[in-house]
N, C-alpha and C positions, 0 to 999 in steps of 0.2 A: 414839916413831914413831906416825904416824897415816896413814890412807889418804886419797888425793886423786886426782882425775881429772887426767891430763896427756896431752899429745900432743907429739911431737918432730919432726913434719913435717906439712905440709899434706896433706889427703886426706879420704877418706870416714870413716864412723863407725868403721871398723876400725883407724884410727890411734890411737884412744883407749885409754888404759891406766889401770888403777887401781893406783897405786904407793904405796909407803911413803915418807913424807917426814918430815923432822925437824920436831918440834913447834916452831911459830913462837913466838918471844918476844913479849911484849906491851910495846910502847913507850909513851911518854907520850901520853895522849889516845886510846889504843887500847883495844879490848875484844876478847877472844877468846870466840868463840861455839861451843858444841857444836851442830852443825847437826842439826836434826831433819828438815826438808824443804827441798828446793831445786828451783826451777823451771827448766824448759828453754824456750828461745825459738828460733824459726826463724832469726833473725839470727845466732845463734851457729854455725849450720851454715856460713853464708857465711864467717865468720871462720876457722873450722877448715879449710875447703876452700881458703882463700886468695883467694876471690873479693873479699873486702873488705880485702885486704892494704894497699891504698893508703890506706884510712881507718883501719883497725884492725890494724896490723902485729903479728904474733906475735913473742914473745921466747921461743925454745925453751929448755927444755921449758915449754910453755904450759899454764896451767890453764883452767878453763871456769866460767862461771856468774856471774850478778849477783844473782839472787833467792834469798833463804833466810829461814828462821825457825828459831829454836833457843833454847837456854838459855845464859845468860852463864856462862862457865867461869873467866874471869880478867879483872881490870880493871887497866889500866895507871895510872901516876901521873897525877894531875890530872883523872881522869874523875869527873864528878859525875852523879848521877841513875840510875846502874845499879849493881846489886850482884850478886855471884855467886848463881846460881840463878834470876835474873829471866828470864821468857819474853820474847823479843824478835823483832821483824821487822826484817830488815836488807837492805841492798843494797851490793854491792861494786863498786868501780871497778877492781879488780885481777884480775878473772876468777878468783876463787878460792872461789866459793860451793859448788861441787860437791866437797865434801870433808867429812871428819868434823869438822874444826875450821876456822873462818874467822876471821881477824883483820882488823878494820876500824876506822876512826876512829869514835869514839863518836857523832859527828853523822850516822853512816849507820845508826843504830838507832832504833827506836821500841818502846815497850812493846807486847806482844801482848795484846789483850783476852782474858780467859779464855774467853769464849763463841765466839771465832773459831777455826775449824778450822785445824789445823796446815798442811794441804795448801794451803788457800786463802791462808793467811798467807805461805807460802813461794813463792807464784807471782804475787803481786799487783804487784810493783814495775815490771818492764819493760812488761808488757801494760797495766797500769793507767795509768802515767804517759804512755805513748804514746797511749792512747785519750783521755786527758784533753787532751793537747796537740792531738790531731786535732780534737776537738770545739771547743776554743777557737779553733783556726786558721780554721775555717770559720764562726765566729761564730754558732753554733746558738742560736736564741731561740724563744720560744713562737710556735706557729703555722707555723713553717718545715716544709717537706717536705724531709727529708734521706735520701739513699740511703747505706747502709753496705754496701760490697762486702767479701766475706770475713767476713760477719757472725757466723759460727759459730766463728771462730778466737778466740784469746785476746784480741787487741786489739779485734777486731770486736765480740765479745759484750759487752765493757765499754763500747765506744763507743755501741752500741745503747742500753744502759741509761742512760748519762749523757745522751744526746740526748733520750730519753723523759722523763727527769727535768726537762729544761729546757722541756718542753712541746711538743717537735717531733713531727711525724708521721713515723715512721721506716719506710722501705722497706728490708728486710733481704735482701740477696742471699746465698743459701746453697742447699745441696742440700736436696731435699725431705725427707730423713731428719731434718733439724733444724727443719723449719717449725713443728711443734707447740710446741717449746720456745720459739722466737722469738715465736710468738703469745702465749705465756705472759708474755713481757716487754713485751707491748702493741705489738709491731712488726707490720708487714704484710710477710710473707715472699714473695719471688719466687724462682723457680729460676734459677740461672745457666745459661749456655750459649746456643746459637743462638736468636735472637729475643728476647734479653733487653731490648733497647731498647724493643720493642713492649710487653713485659709491664710495664716500668716506667712507660711512658706510660699504660697502662691503669690502673695502680695510682695514678698521680698525674696525673689529667686536667688539673689547673691548673698543671702544671709542677713542676720540681724546683728548690729554692732552694740546696741545698748537697749536696756529695758527698764522702764519706770512703772512700778506697781503702786497705783493709788487706790486699790480696791481690796487686795488680800485674796483669800480663798484659792490658793494654789498657784498663783501667777509666778511666784519666785521659782517654783519647780518647773513650770512651763518655760521660763526663760532659760534655765539650765538645759532643758530638753532641746531648745532651739539652738544651743551651742553658744550662748552668750557667756563671756567670761564673768565669773562672779563679781569681780571688781567693778564691772560696768552694769550691774543690776542694783537698783535701789528700790526699797519698799518703804512706805510710810506707815504700814500697819502690821505686816506679818514678820514680827521681830524674831520669832522662834525659827522660822524658815531661813531668815537672813543669817542667823548665827550658825545654823546647821550646814549651810552650803558656802558660807564665807562671803555672802553678798553684803551690800551696804544698807544702812537703815538711817539715812540722814533726813532731818526734818527742819522745822523752823528754828529749833535750838542750835542748829549748825551754822547759821548765818548771823551777821550783825543786823539786827532787826531794823533799826532806823535807816541806815543808808540803803538797804535793799528795798524797804518800803518806799523810800523817796524815789528810787528808780521806777518802781512799779507804778506809783502815782503819776509820775511823768509820762510813762507809756499810756496809762489810762487817759490822761488829760489830752494827749496828742492823738487819741483814737488808734493807737498802735497795739492796744490790748483792750480786751473787754471781759467783763464778768457778767454772764447772763444771769438774770434773776427769774426764777421760775415760780416763786410763791412769796407773798408778803402778808404779814399778819400784824395786827395791833399788839402792843405789849401784853394786854390782858389775855390774849389767846396764845400765850407762849407754849402751853401744853400741845395744842393742835399743831403749832409750828414744828415742834420737835418730833411729833408723830409723822409729819410730812418728811422731815429729814430722814427718819428711820426707814421709810419706805425705800429710799435709795434709788429712785428711778428718774429723778428730775435732771434737767440740764442746768448746771451751774449751782446757784446758791439760793437758800431761803433766808429771808431777812425779817426783822421786826421793825415796823414803823412805830418808833417810840412816841414820836410827835408827828402830827399831820404835816407831811412835807410841804403842802401848799401854804401852810401857816408860818413858815420859817421867817418870813419878813416881819411878821408881828412879833415872833419870838426874839428876833434880833433887836427890836426896839425895846422889848421888855428887859432883856439882860443888859442892854446898854443904859 
């Protein structure tokens, strides 16, 4: 038996349970991973609350989580390129990452570079691929002025860095508490709230070329107000507004996950990209972790330390 996060009805964080589950077998082409770190994403709250039931229906009892990193514990028939004990970064299509063990197809795994922090490795997939898709969707290129709303969140902070790397001038909408960090990423931060349109115009006197909305709450309409062409507006949350104005709504499903993840991991390992971690919780405190995510004021990501990171050397010996 091993522990896994489950919920048996839609609701708030209190419906989450850490339960004992039968150890999953490893089928052909599959790999079993002893999870070290698992990321949390705001979209998972909507799935658990039933808000996204029309798009992502739950099958109770339902698990949670797509992002994880860990050590290979078992390899199924036909798997090549992975051995027991290998450090890997993975992503799950089955909402089963928030658990002591996750079984996924081998093509959902990449080697974890030694220099890459476990927590960053365990939180890069959803935020990173969504940010990548957003930057691609609005066709960011050198010299563009790009606004990123929700710039301090997991998706936003990656989108800021990717846009800067493409040579764009990035205006980052975030709370004042995060402005120094965003300046360190070579962005021009502006505070959200009343009067935002005026502050953006002041920061971009020649106009805004593209707009990435990683927050929702009216930013698509703001982009239109600022004169951005709808084809160069992308939102990852306000799908109704996107449909109404003809904007784009591209996310992780719009990119080829594994090759994009490979590029993101390379950038992380080379210190050309970073994922700030503002809170970490043990697996048993998953409820508190999601409550922290729901507050929406942190810089970067919240992560579950499924296993004590300092004990991974011991774990490596165990799985080997």
